[in-house]
N, C-alpha and C positions, 0 to 999 in steps of 0.2 A: 411670297417669292418662289421662284422656280429655279432649281439648279441647272447647270449645263448638262446634267445626266437625265433630264426629263423626268425627274421625280420631284414632286412638290414637297419642299422643305420649308416650313413656315417658321417665323420668329426672327430674332436679332442676332447678328454676328458682327463684332467689331472688325473693321477693315483689316486689322493685323492678323485675323484668324479666319479669313474667308475659306482657306483650304479645309477647315474643319467642316464647313457645310458640305463641301464636295465629298469628303470622306464619309460623313454621316449618310449621305444619299447612297453611297455604295453599299451600305448595309442592306438596303432594300433591293438594289439592282443586281448585286453580285453575291450576297451572303444569306439571302433567304429570310431577312428580318420581316416582321409583320407590322409592328408599330413601336415607336420609341420616342424618348425625349433625351436631350443632352444639354447640359449647362456647365459653365465654368466661370470662376472669378479669378482675377489677378489683383493682388494688393488690395483686396477688399471690394473691388468693383466687378459687377457682373459684365463679362465680355462676350459670353455666348449663352443664348437661350433659344433652342430650336426644338422642333418636334415634327413628326411626319408619320405616314402610314395609317394603320387602322388599329382599333382597339378590340377587335373581335376576330376569331378565326375565319369567319365567313367573309371578312373584309367588306362588311356592309356599313360599318360605323367608322367615321374618320377619327384618328387620334387628334384631339383638339388641345387648345392652349391649357385648359384646366383638367385634362385627362390625368387620372392617377392610377397607380397599379400597385399590387403587393410587391414591395422591394426586398422581401425576405431579409437576409442577414445585414443589409445596409441599416436595418433597424438597430442593430447592435451599436452603431456609432452614435445614435441618438441616446440610447441608454447609457453609454459610456460618458457622453457629454453631461447628462444629468448627474452622474456620480462625481465627475470631476468638479462640477460646480459646488457640490456639497463639500468636497475636499478643499477646494479653494476658499470656501467660507469658514473652514475650520470646524465643520459639523461632523466630519468623518475623516479618519486617517487610514491610509493603506496598510499600516503596520498594526492597526488594532485588530483584536480578535473579533470575528463576526459575532460571537456571542455577546459582546458588549451592547450591540444594537438589537440582536435577534437571539435572545437567551435560549429558546427552544432548539436552536440549531446546534448548540454545543453538546452533543451527545453522540454515543456510538462511534467514537473514534474521530469526531470532527471538532473536538474541544479546542484545538489549536489552529483551526482554519482562520486565515487572515483575510482581510478585505481584499488585498491585492491578489489573493488566490482566485477570488471570484472574477476580478477584472482581467486576470491574465490567463484564464482557462487552465488553471492548475488546481482547482478545488477538489478534484477526484470524483466528481459526479457528472460525467459527460452524458449520462442517461439517468432515468428516474428510478431504476432499481425495482420498480413494481409496474405491472401492466396497467396503463390508464386507458379509459374509454375516451372517446372524443368529447363527451359531455364533461368528464372529469378534467380534461385538459383545459377546458374553457372556464373552469371554476378556480379562481385564484387561491382561495383558502384551502381547497383540497390539495392543490399542487404543492403549496409551500409546506403543508403538513407532511406530505409524502417525502419531500426532500429533507425536511428536518429530522425525520426518524431514520434516514438511510445510513448505512455504513459506507464510508468512501471506498471506491474501487481500488485506490492506491493512496499512499500517504499524501495528504494535501501539500502542495508545493514542490513535489518531486518530479512530476511528469506534466508536460503541457499537452493536453488533448482537447480537441475542439468540443466545447459544450454547446452544441448547435441550437438546442431548444432550451435547455435548462439554465443557461447563463442569464437569460432575460428574467426568469423568475427569481434567481438568486440575487442578482443586483437589484432588481425591482423591489424585492422585499426589504432590502436595506433602505432604499429610498422611501418606501412606505413607512417603515418603522421610525425613520428620522423626521420625516416631514408630515406624516399623517395623510399623505395623498398617494393615490395609485401612481405608478410610473407614467401611464398615459396622461393623467391629469396634471402631474407635476411638469411633464414635458410641454404640454399645451400651454399652461399658464406662465411658465418661466422661460421658455425658449421659443416655441412656434409662434405664439401670439406677439412676441416682442419684435420678431424680424419678418413677420408675414410669411412664415413657412407653411405651405399647404401640405403638412405631414401629419398623419394621424396614427396613433397607436391605440386602436380601438375605434373602428370606423362606424359612424352613424349611418343608419339605413338611408337617410336622405341623400347620401353621397354615392349610393350604389350605381345610379344611372350613368355616372361619368367615370366609373371604375373599369379599367381594361380587363379583359378576360385573360386568365392564365391558360396557356396552351401547353400541352405536353411536349416535351423535347425528347422523349424517349427514355429508355432506361439509363441510369447513371452507372458508370463503371469505375472501379478502383484503378488508379494509375498503375501502369506496368511496374512491377518490382516492389510495390507497396504491400506489405502484409498487415493483416488485421491484428492489432496488439492483443495479447493474451487476456488482458483485463476486460476487453470487450466480449470475448468469447465466454468468459466466466460470469458475466453479469447480464442483467436484463435491461435493455434500453427502455422499454416501456412506452415509447411514443406510439400512439395509435396510428394505424395505417392512414397515410395521407396522399391524395392524388389531386389533380386539377379540379376534380369535383369538390373536394374538401376546400381547396383554396378559393374557389369561386362561390362558396357557400356563405350564408349569412352568419352562421356560428363562428367560423374562423375570422371573418372580416370584423365582426363586432367585438370579439374578445380582446384582451390585452395580453399578448404574448411577446414581450419586449425584445426578444432575440430574433424574431422572424416575421411578424405579421404587420409591420408598418405599411401604410399605404401613402404613396406620394408620387411626385414626378421629379425630374432632375433638378428643376429650379428650386424646389422645396429642400432637396438635399443640400444644395449649394448654399442656400440662404441660412440653413441651420448650422452647417459645418464650416463655413468660411472663417469663423472665429478661431478655429483650431490652426488654420494656416496663416492667420493674420494677427498674431500677437494677442489673441484673446478677444478682439473686437470685430463686430460685423454689422454693417448697415446702421451705424450709429449707436449700437448697443455693446457694452462691455460685459462679456461672460466670464472670462478667465484671466488670471495673471500669466505673464510669460513663464514664470517659475512653475506654475501648475502644468502648463503645456509641456514643459521639459520633462515632467514626470512620466508622460506618455512613453518616452523612449527608454524607460528602465526595462531591459530585456527580461522577460519572464520565462522564456524557453521557446523551443522550436516545435511546431506542430507537424508531426509526420503525416504525410498524405495530403495536407493542405499546402505545404511548401513555404510557410512563412514563420518567422519568429513573431512572438506576441509581446506587446508591451502592456502598459496600464490602460486597458480598455480598447486599444486599437492594435490591429496587425501592423507589423513593421516591415 
């Protein structure tokens, strides 16, 4: 289909939301977008599933129905869903000490860290505390050992600070300790495969050809008036330097970094997350009880600089 703005936007839009197609097209004609997909569900039914543009900076490859891309922190919502399922099943409790499931973590001032501190970005480890190489970041056992031996940057539970990369390993290790499966495997077997969600936490090389290229958007700047907290200045983040070259590389794509390196399209995100907006059920599969969904809205604190409060696993 072609919109009235002379930009080819393919896919399906329910008649009630035809204006969404037109607004999506404006991303390309007016806002400099290169390629993208968009999807939405209402009351458990897919009502928008569209895509357009290109999947490479040279604009030589069209964005297609099955194109996927690194969705960065959207991956956190999938990791949170995995954790909420274990909570729903009674296999984990937000008020339990992390050391109940991961004994090695309970050291060096982290003895009283709770599960909800991981899920609410209040664990006190927004960085690694040691400098990691790229190869070390891609090795799960290395990363969780580094995190286990760290001293928290502040008392867990007292400050909400975005755990941009570390949260995936922290929550992911709880999932691994409880289920015996890596986060990516647990997600694939218990969520993605159940609702046909084309979302990958750990991307097989066979999928690389349909994966869109990450293009630099320029340097990120701190919002005006936001100061870097002292605990960041006094500690070492330790995340290795990362650029579009890293994100387009085989190492990053294949690893499981469950806070940031999921690969998917909009349809896949919607198919996996519709349950959270639909009383726990999506596309014929029941994932969560309504009571567990309500737990999401337990406010864990406000993240300065990000501009949102955070609940159990999700931004509010």
